[in-house]
N, CA, C and O atoms as a GROMACS GRO file, in nm:
protein
  600
    1MET      N    1   0.059  -0.120   0.022
    1MET     CA    2  -0.032  -0.024  -0.017
    1MET      C    3   0.074   0.131   0.030
    1MET      O    4   0.158   0.154   0.117
    2ALA      N    5   0.004   0.217  -0.093
    2ALA     CA    6   0.157   0.333  -0.087
    2ALA      C    7   0.128   0.456   0.038
    2ALA      O    8   0.015   0.498   0.063
    3ALA      N    9   0.250   0.501   0.105
    3ALA     CA   10   0.165   0.618   0.176
    3ALA      C   11   0.104   0.722   0.150
    3ALA      O   12   0.155   0.824   0.103
    4SER      N   13   0.007   0.710   0.173
    4SER     CA   14  -0.068   0.855   0.180
    4SER      C   15   0.055   0.976   0.187
    4SER      O   16   0.156   0.985   0.258
    5LYS      N   17  -0.006   1.073   0.070
    5LYS     CA   18   0.040   1.217   0.139
    5LYS      C   19  -0.029   1.294   0.207
    5LYS      O   20  -0.152   1.304   0.212
    6GLU      N   21   0.093   1.377   0.291
    6GLU     CA   22   0.034   1.508   0.366
    6GLU      C   23  -0.047   1.615   0.285
    6GLU      O   24  -0.006   1.677   0.187
    7TYR      N   25  -0.199   1.628   0.359
    7TYR     CA   26  -0.262   1.730   0.278
    7TYR      C   27  -0.210   1.813   0.310
    7TYR      O   28  -0.138   1.829   0.409
    8GLN      N   29  -0.263   1.932   0.168
    8GLN     CA   30  -0.204   2.042   0.174
    8GLN      C   31  -0.315   2.127   0.088
    8GLN      O   32  -0.378   2.089  -0.011
    9PRO      N   33  -0.321   2.276   0.169
    9PRO     CA   34  -0.462   2.301   0.108
    9PRO      C   35  -0.440   2.355  -0.042
    9PRO      O   36  -0.337   2.413  -0.075
   10LEU      N   37  -0.528   2.334  -0.115
   10LEU     CA   38  -0.537   2.380  -0.245
   10LEU      C   39  -0.578   2.523  -0.288
   10LEU      O   40  -0.687   2.580  -0.275
   11ARG      N   41  -0.468   2.564  -0.340
   11ARG     CA   42  -0.527   2.711  -0.431
   11ARG      C   43  -0.465   2.726  -0.580
   11ARG      O   44  -0.350   2.759  -0.609
   12LEU      N   45  -0.560   2.696  -0.657
   12LEU     CA   46  -0.584   2.693  -0.779
   12LEU      C   47  -0.645   2.793  -0.907
   12LEU      O   48  -0.766   2.812  -0.898
   13MET      N   49  -0.572   2.863  -1.032
   13MET     CA   50  -0.689   2.935  -1.076
   13MET      C   51  -0.608   2.847  -1.234
   13MET      O   52  -0.498   2.793  -1.247
   14ALA      N   53  -0.723   2.868  -1.330
   14ALA     CA   54  -0.748   2.820  -1.463
   14ALA      C   55  -0.762   2.941  -1.508
   14ALA      O   56  -0.827   3.020  -1.438
   15GLY      N   57  -0.700   2.990  -1.646
   15GLY     CA   58  -0.668   3.065  -1.752
   15GLY      C   59  -0.716   2.995  -1.876
   15GLY      O   60  -0.761   3.066  -1.967
   16ASP      N   61  -0.713   2.856  -1.892
   16ASP     CA   62  -0.729   2.799  -2.010
   16ASP      C   63  -0.793   2.669  -1.999
   16ASP      O   64  -0.848   2.621  -1.900
   17LYS      N   65  -0.777   2.615  -2.127
   17LYS     CA   66  -0.861   2.478  -2.153
   17LYS      C   67  -0.811   2.343  -2.050
   17LYS      O   68  -0.878   2.254  -1.998
   18ASP      N   69  -0.645   2.374  -2.049
   18ASP     CA   70  -0.514   2.294  -1.993
   18ASP      C   71  -0.568   2.283  -1.843
   18ASP      O   72  -0.593   2.185  -1.773
   19ASP      N   73  -0.576   2.423  -1.819
   19ASP     CA   74  -0.561   2.440  -1.631
   19ASP      C   75  -0.722   2.404  -1.594
   19ASP      O   76  -0.737   2.328  -1.498
   20LEU      N   77  -0.841   2.450  -1.660
   20LEU     CA   78  -0.950   2.366  -1.664
   20LEU      C   79  -0.961   2.236  -1.621
   20LEU      O   80  -1.003   2.209  -1.509
   21GLU      N   81  -0.922   2.140  -1.715
   21GLU     CA   82  -0.883   1.983  -1.700
   21GLU      C   83  -0.844   1.987  -1.552
   21GLU      O   84  -0.911   1.919  -1.473
   22VAL      N   85  -0.731   2.069  -1.502
   22VAL     CA   86  -0.707   2.037  -1.384
   22VAL      C   87  -0.790   2.049  -1.265
   22VAL      O   88  -0.804   1.966  -1.176
   23LEU      N   89  -0.860   2.197  -1.280
   23LEU     CA   90  -0.960   2.182  -1.165
   23LEU      C   91  -1.052   2.075  -1.193
   23LEU      O   92  -1.108   2.037  -1.091
   24SER      N   93  -1.091   2.006  -1.310
   24SER     CA   94  -1.200   1.969  -1.318
   24SER      C   95  -1.178   1.788  -1.244
   24SER      O   96  -1.262   1.708  -1.203
   25THR      N   97  -1.023   1.780  -1.257
   25THR     CA   98  -0.968   1.648  -1.203
   25THR      C   99  -0.972   1.645  -1.041
   25THR      O  100  -0.996   1.549  -0.967
   26VAL      N  101  -0.940   1.788  -1.007
   26VAL     CA  102  -0.961   1.811  -0.862
   26VAL      C  103  -1.116   1.757  -0.826
   26VAL      O  104  -1.148   1.660  -0.758
   27LEU      N  105  -1.214   1.870  -0.909
   27LEU     CA  106  -1.329   1.854  -0.849
   27LEU      C  107  -1.392   1.767  -0.885
   27LEU      O  108  -1.511   1.782  -0.857
   28GLN      N  109  -1.355   1.624  -0.965
   28GLN     CA  110  -1.395   1.531  -0.978
   28GLN      C  111  -1.466   1.464  -0.835
   28GLN      O  112  -1.413   1.450  -0.725
   29ASP      N  113  -1.615   1.425  -0.881
   29ASP     CA  114  -1.687   1.330  -0.725
   29ASP      C  115  -1.727   1.452  -0.627
   29ASP      O  116  -1.786   1.425  -0.522
   30ALA      N  117  -1.699   1.575  -0.656
   30ALA     CA  118  -1.724   1.661  -0.557
   30ALA      C  119  -1.856   1.660  -0.564
   30ALA      O  120  -1.920   1.616  -0.659
   31VAL      N  121  -1.931   1.743  -0.388
   31VAL     CA  122  -2.071   1.721  -0.412
   31VAL      C  123  -2.106   1.885  -0.310
   31VAL      O  124  -2.047   1.939  -0.217
   32ALA      N  125  -2.220   1.913  -0.382
   32ALA     CA  126  -2.264   2.030  -0.323
   32ALA      C  127  -2.400   2.049  -0.344
   32ALA      O  128  -2.452   1.999  -0.444
   33LYS      N  129  -2.487   2.134  -0.244
   33LYS     CA  130  -2.612   2.162  -0.230
   33LYS      C  131  -2.643   2.255  -0.384
   33LYS      O  132  -2.551   2.316  -0.438
   34VAL      N  133  -2.804   2.254  -0.452
   34VAL     CA  134  -2.831   2.348  -0.542
   34VAL      C  135  -2.872   2.451  -0.495
   34VAL      O  136  -2.920   2.534  -0.572
   35GLY      N  137  -2.867   2.472  -0.375
   35GLY     CA  138  -2.856   2.584  -0.330
   35GLY      C  139  -2.756   2.704  -0.318
   35GLY      O  140  -2.788   2.821  -0.298
   36ASP      N  141  -2.586   2.635  -0.341
   36ASP     CA  142  -2.468   2.654  -0.292
   36ASP      C  143  -2.443   2.713  -0.439
   36ASP      O  144  -2.333   2.765  -0.458
   37PHE      N  145  -2.545   2.710  -0.556
   37PHE     CA  146  -2.487   2.774  -0.647
   37PHE      C  147  -2.532   2.936  -0.696
   37PHE      O  148  -2.652   2.951  -0.718
   38ALA      N  149  -2.454   3.040  -0.711
   38ALA     CA  150  -2.492   3.161  -0.747
   38ALA      C  151  -2.419   3.229  -0.832
   38ALA      O  152  -2.297   3.246  -0.831
   39TYR      N  153  -2.512   3.275  -0.918
   39TYR     CA  154  -2.471   3.401  -1.017
   39TYR      C  155  -2.469   3.517  -0.998
   39TYR      O  156  -2.577   3.574  -1.007
   40ILE      N  157  -2.369   3.583  -0.971
   40ILE     CA  158  -2.384   3.762  -0.944
   40ILE      C  159  -2.371   3.851  -1.020
   40ILE      O  160  -2.276   3.930  -1.016
   41SER      N  161  -2.498   3.854  -1.132
   41SER     CA  162  -2.463   3.936  -1.258
   41SER      C  163  -2.384   4.047  -1.217
   41SER      O  164  -2.267   4.033  -1.252
   42ALA      N  165  -2.406   4.149  -1.155
   42ALA     CA  166  -2.347   4.265  -1.134
   42ALA      C  167  -2.171   4.236  -1.135
   42ALA      O  168  -2.094   4.332  -1.150
   43GLU      N  169  -2.128   4.119  -1.120
   43GLU     CA  170  -1.981   4.117  -1.104
   43GLU      C  171  -1.965   3.999  -1.231
   43GLU      O  172  -1.854   3.968  -1.276
   44ARG      N  173  -2.044   3.963  -1.260
   44ARG     CA  174  -2.010   3.849  -1.394
   44ARG      C  175  -1.923   3.737  -1.292
   44ARG      O  176  -1.807   3.698  -1.306
   45ARG      N  177  -2.009   3.705  -1.200
   45ARG     CA  178  -1.923   3.607  -1.128
   45ARG      C  179  -2.003   3.463  -1.118
   45ARG      O  180  -2.121   3.487  -1.091
   46PHE      N  181  -1.980   3.321  -1.130
   46PHE     CA  182  -2.075   3.234  -1.112
   46PHE      C  183  -1.988   3.204  -0.972
   46PHE      O  184  -1.892   3.279  -0.953
   47ALA      N  185  -2.011   3.110  -0.883
   47ALA     CA  186  -1.977   3.102  -0.750
   47ALA      C  187  -2.049   2.963  -0.703
   47ALA      O  188  -2.166   2.924  -0.710
   48PHE      N  189  -1.926   2.902  -0.649
   48PHE     CA  190  -2.036   2.744  -0.563
   48PHE      C  191  -1.911   2.701  -0.476
   48PHE      O  192  -1.790   2.704  -0.496
   49VAL      N  193  -2.019   2.649  -0.339
   49VAL     CA  194  -1.861   2.579  -0.263
   49VAL      C  195  -1.935   2.420  -0.274
   49VAL      O  196  -2.054   2.394  -0.295
   50ALA      N  197  -1.824   2.331  -0.254
   50ALA     CA  198  -1.856   2.231  -0.283
   50ALA      C  199  -1.778   2.121  -0.140
   50ALA      O  200  -1.691   2.173  -0.069
   51ASN      N  201  -1.819   1.982  -0.115
   51ASN     CA  202  -1.733   1.884  -0.072
   51ASN      C  203  -1.636   1.871  -0.171
   51ASN      O  204  -1.684   1.874  -0.285
   52ARG      N  205  -1.508   1.857  -0.165
   52ARG     CA  206  -1.411   1.754  -0.256
   52ARG      C  207  -1.388   1.670  -0.188
   52ARG      O  208  -1.362   1.681  -0.068
   53PHE      N  209  -1.397   1.506  -0.293
   53PHE     CA  210  -1.283   1.434  -0.264
   53PHE      C  211  -1.142   1.498  -0.270
   53PHE      O  212  -1.109   1.584  -0.352
   54VAL      N  213  -1.049   1.439  -0.157
   54VAL     CA  214  -0.916   1.514  -0.158
   54VAL      C  215  -0.792   1.371  -0.215
   54VAL      O  216  -0.710   1.297  -0.161
   55TRP      N  217  -0.854   1.401  -0.377
   55TRP     CA  218  -0.786   1.272  -0.464
   55TRP      C  219  -0.622   1.285  -0.451
   55TRP      O  220  -0.554   1.183  -0.435
   56GLU      N  221  -0.558   1.420  -0.457
   56GLU     CA  222  -0.425   1.415  -0.408
   56GLU      C  223  -0.371   1.331  -0.277
   56GLU      O  224  -0.250   1.308  -0.278
   57CYS      N  225  -0.434   1.290  -0.182
   57CYS     CA  226  -0.405   1.199  -0.137
   57CYS      C  227  -0.428   1.058  -0.080
   57CYS      O  228  -0.400   0.990   0.019
   58ALA      N  229  -0.491   1.051  -0.188
   58ALA     CA  230  -0.557   0.908  -0.207
   58ALA      C  231  -0.496   0.814  -0.322
   58ALA      O  232  -0.536   0.703  -0.358
   59GLU      N  233  -0.396   0.885  -0.368
   59GLU     CA  234  -0.325   0.805  -0.480
   59GLU      C  235  -0.277   0.722  -0.455
   59GLU      O  236  -0.193   0.720  -0.365
   60GLY      N  237  -0.324   0.577  -0.552
   60GLY     CA  238  -0.316   0.455  -0.504
   60GLY      C  239  -0.360   0.354  -0.382
   60GLY      O  240  -0.327   0.244  -0.339
   61ARG      N  241  -0.417   0.417  -0.364
   61ARG     CA  242  -0.485   0.356  -0.183
   61ARG      C  243  -0.638   0.327  -0.239
   61ARG      O  244  -0.710   0.409  -0.296
   62LYS      N  245  -0.672   0.175  -0.204
   62LYS     CA  246  -0.793   0.129  -0.211
   62LYS      C  247  -0.891   0.148  -0.089
   62LYS      O  248  -1.012   0.172  -0.100
   63THR      N  249  -0.810   0.131   0.052
   63THR     CA  250  -0.886   0.171   0.152
   63THR      C  251  -0.856   0.295   0.222
   63THR      O  252  -0.748   0.354   0.216
   64GLY      N  253  -0.982   0.338   0.303
   64GLY     CA  254  -0.938   0.459   0.401
   64GLY      C  255  -0.917   0.422   0.536
   64GLY      O  256  -0.936   0.314   0.593
   65PRO      N  257  -0.863   0.560   0.587
   65PRO     CA  258  -0.966   0.657   0.600
   65PRO      C  259  -0.947   0.753   0.504
   65PRO      O  260  -0.832   0.792   0.527
   66PHE      N  261  -0.988   0.814   0.414
   66PHE     CA  262  -0.990   0.897   0.306
   66PHE      C  263  -1.024   1.054   0.350
   66PHE      O  264  -1.047   1.047   0.470
   67MET      N  265  -1.036   1.177   0.312
   67MET     CA  266  -1.034   1.271   0.330
   67MET      C  267  -1.138   1.388   0.244
   67MET      O  268  -1.120   1.363   0.125
   68ARG      N  269  -1.210   1.471   0.254
   68ARG     CA  270  -1.298   1.548   0.197
   68ARG      C  271  -1.275   1.720   0.254
   68ARG      O  272  -1.281   1.743   0.375
   69VAL      N  273  -1.255   1.803   0.180
   69VAL     CA  274  -1.255   1.971   0.200
   69VAL      C  275  -1.359   2.030   0.141
   69VAL      O  276  -1.426   2.003   0.041
   70ARG      N  277  -1.362   2.124   0.228
   70ARG     CA  278  -1.474   2.193   0.161
   70ARG      C  279  -1.409   2.314   0.081
   70ARG      O  280  -1.323   2.384   0.134
   71ALA      N  281  -1.447   2.332  -0.028
   71ALA     CA  282  -1.369   2.448  -0.138
   71ALA      C  283  -1.468   2.563  -0.169
   71ALA      O  284  -1.575   2.575  -0.110
   72GLY      N  285  -1.429   2.640  -0.258
   72GLY     CA  286  -1.482   2.761  -0.294
   72GLY      C  287  -1.418   2.747  -0.441
   72GLY      O  288  -1.302   2.715  -0.464
   73ILE      N  289  -1.536   2.782  -0.553
   73ILE     CA  290  -1.495   2.803  -0.653
   73ILE      C  291  -1.565   2.898  -0.699
   73ILE      O  292  -1.684   2.902  -0.666
   74HIS      N  293  -1.514   2.996  -0.785
   74HIS     CA  294  -1.601   3.104  -0.863
   74HIS      C  295  -1.507   3.083  -0.990
   74HIS      O  296  -1.394   3.035  -1.000
   75PHE      N  297  -1.620   3.153  -1.108
   75PHE     CA  298  -1.558   3.150  -1.219
   75PHE      C  299  -1.608   3.342  -1.258
   75PHE      O  300  -1.716   3.394  -1.227
   76ASP      N  301  -1.508   3.401  -1.319
   76ASP     CA  302  -1.500   3.602  -1.350
   76ASP      C  303  -1.528   3.544  -1.506
   76ASP      O  304  -1.539   3.431  -1.552
   77ASP      N  305  -1.530   3.633  -1.546
   77ASP     CA  306  -1.633   3.719  -1.716
   77ASP      C  307  -1.730   3.584  -1.747
   77ASP      O  308  -1.699   3.506  -1.838
   78VAL      N  309  -1.820   3.566  -1.684
   78VAL     CA  310  -1.932   3.548  -1.694
   78VAL      C  311  -2.014   3.580  -1.776
   78VAL      O  312  -2.043   3.680  -1.710
   79MET      N  313  -2.091   3.589  -1.876
   79MET     CA  314  -2.175   3.651  -1.951
   79MET      C  315  -2.352   3.669  -1.888
   79MET      O  316  -2.427   3.761  -1.858
   80SER      N  317  -2.356   3.475  -1.890
   80SER     CA  318  -2.504   3.460  -1.851
   80SER      C  319  -2.458   3.281  -1.804
   80SER      O  320  -2.343   3.238  -1.820
   81VAL      N  321  -2.560   3.207  -1.754
   81VAL     CA  322  -2.560   3.084  -1.697
   81VAL      C  323  -2.678   3.080  -1.701
   81VAL      O  324  -2.762   3.165  -1.671
   82GLN      N  325  -2.689   2.932  -1.757
   82GLN     CA  326  -2.805   2.822  -1.799
   82GLN      C  327  -2.810   2.688  -1.695
   82GLN      O  328  -2.711   2.621  -1.667
   83PHE      N  329  -2.924   2.668  -1.652
   83PHE     CA  330  -2.929   2.587  -1.568
   83PHE      C  331  -3.000   2.444  -1.653
   83PHE      O  332  -3.119   2.443  -1.684
   84GLN      N  333  -2.905   2.327  -1.683
   84GLN     CA  334  -3.029   2.248  -1.791
   84GLN      C  335  -3.045   2.130  -1.705
   84GLN      O  336  -2.946   2.124  -1.631
   85HIS      N  337  -3.103   2.062  -1.689
   85HIS     CA  338  -3.185   1.949  -1.608
   85HIS      C  339  -3.173   1.934  -1.465
   85HIS      O  340  -3.130   1.826  -1.423
   86LEU      N  341  -3.207   2.038  -1.375
   86LEU     CA  342  -3.137   2.039  -1.282
   86LEU      C  343  -3.256   2.175  -1.209
   86LEU      O  344  -3.254   2.296  -1.232
   87LYS      N  345  -3.337   2.105  -1.130
   87LYS     CA  346  -3.449   2.201  -1.057
   87LYS      C  347  -3.375   2.278  -0.918
   87LYS      O  348  -3.338   2.237  -0.808
   88THR      N  349  -3.374   2.425  -0.992
   88THR     CA  350  -3.314   2.516  -0.885
   88THR      C  351  -3.365   2.548  -0.779
   88THR      O  352  -3.299   2.602  -0.690
   89GLU      N  353  -3.513   2.517  -0.764
   89GLU     CA  354  -3.583   2.550  -0.626
   89GLU      C  355  -3.571   2.491  -0.561
   89GLU      O  356  -3.611   2.522  -0.449
   90ALA      N  357  -3.493   2.339  -0.586
   90ALA     CA  358  -3.476   2.238  -0.467
   90ALA      C  359  -3.334   2.226  -0.415
   90ALA      O  360  -3.252   2.135  -0.426
   91ARG      N  361  -3.328   2.370  -0.341
   91ARG     CA  362  -3.214   2.439  -0.290
   91ARG      C  363  -3.141   2.310  -0.226
   91ARG      O  364  -3.020   2.302  -0.246
   92ASP      N  365  -3.194   2.226  -0.164
   92ASP     CA  366  -3.109   2.128  -0.023
   92ASP      C  367  -3.095   1.997  -0.119
   92ASP      O  368  -3.075   1.885  -0.071
   93ALA      N  369  -3.106   2.018  -0.246
   93ALA     CA  370  -3.074   1.872  -0.353
   93ALA      C  371  -2.936   1.899  -0.321
   93ALA      O  372  -2.890   2.009  -0.291
   94VAL      N  373  -2.852   1.755  -0.334
   94VAL     CA  374  -2.719   1.732  -0.346
   94VAL      C  375  -2.686   1.688  -0.487
   94VAL      O  376  -2.733   1.581  -0.525
   95VAL      N  377  -2.608   1.762  -0.569
   95VAL     CA  378  -2.536   1.688  -0.656
   95VAL      C  379  -2.380   1.671  -0.667
   95VAL      O  380  -2.302   1.737  -0.599
   96GLU      N  381  -2.349   1.592  -0.742
   96GLU     CA  382  -2.218   1.521  -0.745
   96GLU      C  383  -2.135   1.554  -0.890
   96GLU      O  384  -2.140   1.478  -0.988
   97LEU      N  385  -2.059   1.679  -0.885
   97LEU     CA  386  -1.985   1.698  -1.002
   97LEU      C  387  -1.916   1.596  -1.052
   97LEU      O  388  -1.850   1.514  -0.989
   98LEU      N  389  -1.935   1.605  -1.184
   98LEU     CA  390  -1.880   1.471  -1.278
   98LEU      C  391  -1.786   1.553  -1.342
   98LEU      O  392  -1.681   1.488  -1.337
   99ALA      N  393  -1.760   1.673  -1.407
   99ALA     CA  394  -1.639   1.711  -1.497
   99ALA      C  395  -1.663   1.873  -1.475
   99ALA      O  396  -1.743   1.926  -1.398
  100LEU      N  397  -1.595   1.920  -1.543
  100LEU     CA  398  -1.586   2.084  -1.619
  100LEU      C  399  -1.515   2.060  -1.773
  100LEU      O  400  -1.404   2.011  -1.798
  101THR      N  401  -1.585   2.094  -1.836
  101THR     CA  402  -1.584   2.128  -1.977
  101THR      C  403  -1.584   2.220  -2.055
  101THR      O  404  -1.696   2.268  -2.069
  102PHE      N  405  -1.478   2.285  -2.136
  102PHE     CA  406  -1.460   2.379  -2.227
  102PHE      C  407  -1.552   2.355  -2.398
  102PHE      O  408  -1.556   2.248  -2.458
  103GLU      N  409  -1.613   2.483  -2.446
  103GLU     CA  410  -1.654   2.454  -2.570
  103GLU      C  411  -1.582   2.593  -2.663
  103GLU      O  412  -1.659   2.687  -2.684
  104PRO      N  413  -1.508   2.600  -2.691
  104PRO     CA  414  -1.460   2.725  -2.712
  104PRO      C  415  -1.542   2.780  -2.839
  104PRO      O  416  -1.601   2.705  -2.917
  105GLY      N  417  -1.540   2.936  -2.850
  105GLY     CA  418  -1.625   3.010  -2.912
  105GLY      C  419  -1.527   3.087  -2.998
  105GLY      O  420  -1.420   3.046  -3.042
  106ALA      N  421  -1.601   3.250  -3.020
  106ALA     CA  422  -1.505   3.371  -3.068
  106ALA      C  423  -1.425   3.426  -2.993
  106ALA      O  424  -1.462   3.484  -2.891
  107ASP      N  425  -1.321   3.419  -3.024
  107ASP     CA  426  -1.223   3.554  -2.951
  107ASP      C  427  -1.172   3.508  -2.805
  107ASP      O  428  -1.130   3.591  -2.724
  108GLY      N  429  -1.177   3.376  -2.777
  108GLY     CA  430  -1.095   3.316  -2.654
  108GLY      C  431  -1.244   3.299  -2.593
  108GLY      O  432  -1.239   3.221  -2.497
  109GLY      N  433  -1.370   3.345  -2.617
  109GLY     CA  434  -1.480   3.299  -2.506
  109GLY      C  435  -1.545   3.150  -2.535
  109GLY      O  436  -1.493   3.059  -2.600
  110GLY      N  437  -1.638   3.150  -2.487
  110GLY     CA  438  -1.690   2.999  -2.470
  110GLY      C  439  -1.777   2.972  -2.422
  110GLY      O  440  -1.863   3.054  -2.390
  111VAL      N  441  -1.789   2.821  -2.396
  111VAL     CA  442  -1.914   2.800  -2.281
  111VAL      C  443  -1.819   2.664  -2.190
  111VAL      O  444  -1.766   2.567  -2.244
  112VAL      N  445  -1.821   2.705  -2.011
  112VAL     CA  446  -1.780   2.629  -1.973
  112VAL      C  447  -1.893   2.504  -1.922
  112VAL      O  448  -2.013   2.534  -1.915
  113ARG      N  449  -1.856   2.396  -1.896
  113ARG     CA  450  -2.020   2.331  -1.867
  113ARG      C  451  -1.979   2.256  -1.799
  113ARG      O  452  -1.905   2.164  -1.834
  114VAL      N  453  -2.032   2.290  -1.642
  114VAL     CA  454  -2.014   2.176  -1.511
  114VAL      C  455  -2.121   2.087  -1.529
  114VAL      O  456  -2.242   2.108  -1.533
  115GLU      N  457  -2.048   1.975  -1.539
  115GLU     CA  458  -2.178   1.835  -1.606
  115GLU      C  459  -2.172   1.782  -1.417
  115GLU      O  460  -2.080   1.783  -1.335
  116LEU      N  461  -2.316   1.741  -1.409
  116LEU     CA  462  -2.349   1.692  -1.260
  116LEU      C  463  -2.426   1.521  -1.296
  116LEU      O  464  -2.507   1.485  -1.382
  117ALA      N  465  -2.376   1.470  -1.220
  117ALA     CA  466  -2.435   1.309  -1.252
  117ALA      C  467  -2.575   1.300  -1.256
  117ALA      O  468  -2.632   1.378  -1.180
  118GLY      N  469  -2.661   1.211  -1.338
  118GLY     CA  470  -2.759   1.243  -1.334
  118GLY      C  471  -2.836   1.297  -1.462
  118GLY      O  472  -2.952   1.284  -1.499
  119GLY      N  473  -2.722   1.367  -1.519
  119GLY     CA  474  -2.724   1.448  -1.642
  119GLY      C  475  -2.780   1.627  -1.668
  119GLY      O  476  -2.787   1.703  -1.765
  120GLY      N  477  -2.807   1.633  -1.532
  120GLY     CA  478  -2.780   1.828  -1.502
  120GLY      C  479  -2.624   1.868  -1.566
  120GLY      O  480  -2.520   1.808  -1.594
  121VAL      N  481  -2.666   1.979  -1.568
  121VAL     CA  482  -2.578   2.076  -1.607
  121VAL      C  483  -2.589   2.216  -1.591
  121VAL      O  484  -2.699   2.272  -1.589
  122VAL      N  485  -2.466   2.286  -1.577
  122VAL     CA  486  -2.487   2.454  -1.536
  122VAL      C  487  -2.372   2.492  -1.665
  122VAL      O  488  -2.256   2.455  -1.680
  123ARG      N  489  -2.449   2.570  -1.739
  123ARG     CA  490  -2.394   2.631  -1.852
  123ARG      C  491  -2.313   2.781  -1.877
  123ARG      O  492  -2.394   2.859  -1.926
  124LEU      N  493  -2.208   2.831  -1.863
  124LEU     CA  494  -2.144   2.927  -1.854
  124LEU      C  495  -2.114   2.981  -1.945
  124LEU      O  496  -2.010   2.939  -1.996
  125GLU      N  497  -2.181   3.094  -2.014
  125GLU     CA  498  -2.131   3.167  -2.118
  125GLU      C  499  -2.012   3.270  -2.060
  125GLU      O  500  -2.045   3.357  -1.980
  126VAL      N  501  -1.883   3.258  -2.101
  126VAL     CA  502  -1.789   3.308  -2.064
  126VAL      C  503  -1.708   3.422  -2.153
  126VAL      O  504  -1.689   3.391  -2.270
  127GLU      N  505  -1.676   3.506  -2.125
  127GLU     CA  506  -1.587   3.584  -2.190
  127GLU      C  507  -1.454   3.510  -2.219
  127GLU      O  508  -1.397   3.513  -2.329
  128SER      N  509  -1.415   3.451  -2.125
  128SER     CA  510  -1.237   3.387  -2.129
  128SER      C  511  -1.247   3.278  -1.987
  128SER      O  512  -1.314   3.309  -1.889
  129ILE      N  513  -1.201   3.201  -1.992
  129ILE     CA  514  -1.182   3.120  -1.905
  129ILE      C  515  -1.082   3.168  -1.809
  129ILE      O  516  -0.961   3.180  -1.828
  130ASN      N  517  -1.170   3.201  -1.673
  130ASN     CA  518  -1.115   3.259  -1.534
  130ASN      C  519  -1.152   3.245  -1.421
  130ASN      O  520  -1.233   3.316  -1.361
  131ALA      N  521  -1.076   3.120  -1.370
  131ALA     CA  522  -1.156   3.029  -1.236
  131ALA      C  523  -1.090   3.013  -1.177
  131ALA      O  524  -0.980   3.004  -1.231
  132TYR      N  525  -1.092   2.999  -1.053
  132TYR     CA  526  -1.055   2.992  -0.916
  132TYR      C  527  -1.107   2.880  -0.809
  132TYR      O  528  -1.227   2.856  -0.794
  133LEU      N  529  -0.983   2.803  -0.722
  133LEU     CA  530  -1.031   2.724  -0.630
  133LEU      C  531  -0.973   2.736  -0.538
  133LEU      O  532  -0.859   2.775  -0.562
  134SER      N  533  -1.002   2.713  -0.396
  134SER     CA  534  -0.952   2.750  -0.292
  134SER      C  535  -1.004   2.648  -0.190
  134SER      O  536  -1.125   2.643  -0.169
  135ASP      N  537  -0.915   2.561  -0.123
  135ASP     CA  538  -0.982   2.509  -0.008
  135ASP      C  539  -0.992   2.584   0.118
  135ASP      O  540  -0.897   2.616   0.190
  136ILE      N  541  -1.143   2.614   0.142
  136ILE     CA  542  -1.174   2.684   0.291
  136ILE      C  543  -1.208   2.605   0.438
  136ILE      O  544  -1.260   2.667   0.532
  137SER      N  545  -1.181   2.499   0.445
  137SER     CA  546  -1.197   2.426   0.546
  137SER      C  547  -1.082   2.359   0.590
  137SER      O  548  -0.969   2.354   0.541
  138GLU      N  549  -1.130   2.305   0.695
  138GLU     CA  550  -0.963   2.215   0.757
  138GLU      C  551  -1.051   2.049   0.701
  138GLU      O  552  -1.174   2.055   0.710
  139PRO      N  553  -1.005   1.942   0.658
  139PRO     CA  554  -1.018   1.805   0.585
  139PRO      C  555  -1.093   1.769   0.666
  139PRO      O  556  -1.091   1.842   0.766
  140TRP      N  557  -1.178   1.666   0.673
  140TRP     CA  558  -1.217   1.575   0.747
  140TRP      C  559  -1.212   1.434   0.681
  140TRP      O  560  -1.182   1.411   0.564
  141ARG      N  561  -1.253   1.328   0.796
  141ARG     CA  562  -1.215   1.171   0.741
  141ARG      C  563  -1.328   1.128   0.644
  141ARG      O  564  -1.436   1.183   0.664
  142THR      N  565  -1.323   1.057   0.564
  142THR     CA  566  -1.450   0.996   0.534
  142THR      C  567  -1.407   0.839   0.470
  142THR      O  568  -1.300   0.808   0.417
  143ARG      N  569  -1.502   0.772   0.488
  143ARG     CA  570  -1.453   0.602   0.480
  143ARG      C  571  -1.408   0.544   0.350
  143ARG      O  572  -1.317   0.468   0.314
  144SER      N  573  -1.540   0.631   0.272
  144SER     CA  574  -1.547   0.592   0.142
  144SER      C  575  -1.480   0.650   0.016
  144SER      O  576  -1.483   0.771  -0.007
  145ARG      N  577  -1.423   0.564  -0.062
  145ARG     CA  578  -1.361   0.644  -0.159
  145ARG      C  579  -1.474   0.656  -0.293
  145ARG      O  580  -1.555   0.565  -0.309
  146PRO      N  581  -1.472   0.746  -0.362
  146PRO     CA  582  -1.566   0.752  -0.482
  146PRO      C  583  -1.572   0.629  -0.574
  146PRO      O  584  -1.459   0.581  -0.585
  147ALA      N  585  -1.658   0.564  -0.641
  147ALA     CA  586  -1.646   0.449  -0.689
  147ALA      C  587  -1.683   0.484  -0.847
  147ALA      O  588  -1.774   0.567  -0.856
  148HIS      N  589  -1.632   0.437  -0.968
  148HIS     CA  590  -1.700   0.461  -1.072
  148HIS      C  591  -1.680   0.321  -1.173
  148HIS      O  592  -1.590   0.237  -1.176
  149THR      N  593  -1.784   0.332  -1.240
  149THR     CA  594  -1.872   0.237  -1.306
  149THR      C  595  -1.776   0.192  -1.452
  149THR      O  596  -1.738   0.077  -1.472
  150GLY      N  597  -1.749   0.305  -1.543
  150GLY     CA  598  -1.732   0.367  -1.642
  150GLY      C  599  -1.619   0.395  -1.688
  150GLY      O  600  -1.609   0.460  -1.792
   0.00000   0.00000   0.00000
């Protein structure tokens, strides 16, 4: 069994598609409440908080304990937000993040897709990729490691 790495809080930013793929990897299997998603149109910012699985400390391990940590994520330069196949009025509903993807458009802009388990998508029309992630709590132990069937 590989020795577990010591937890170090993450502070990451993404300015292009490759950076966004790193954020996507870090956020895979994060869980959040629908009510924790917010679009602040006056600031052109979309933000949410999620409990992310600390993948970087679980590498090579099959058994726990594992860790989760509360993370704050925000996207700047957001021109519009659309929720697809997601009941936004169900504010306490828990969703699982599968991936962040980018569909390029004109002049560096495009669409960032926050893809959720069950087919839900938060679609962000952005002027550019401008995203930030910061761990904002101490980690806590969890026994289970997210399982993937595909």
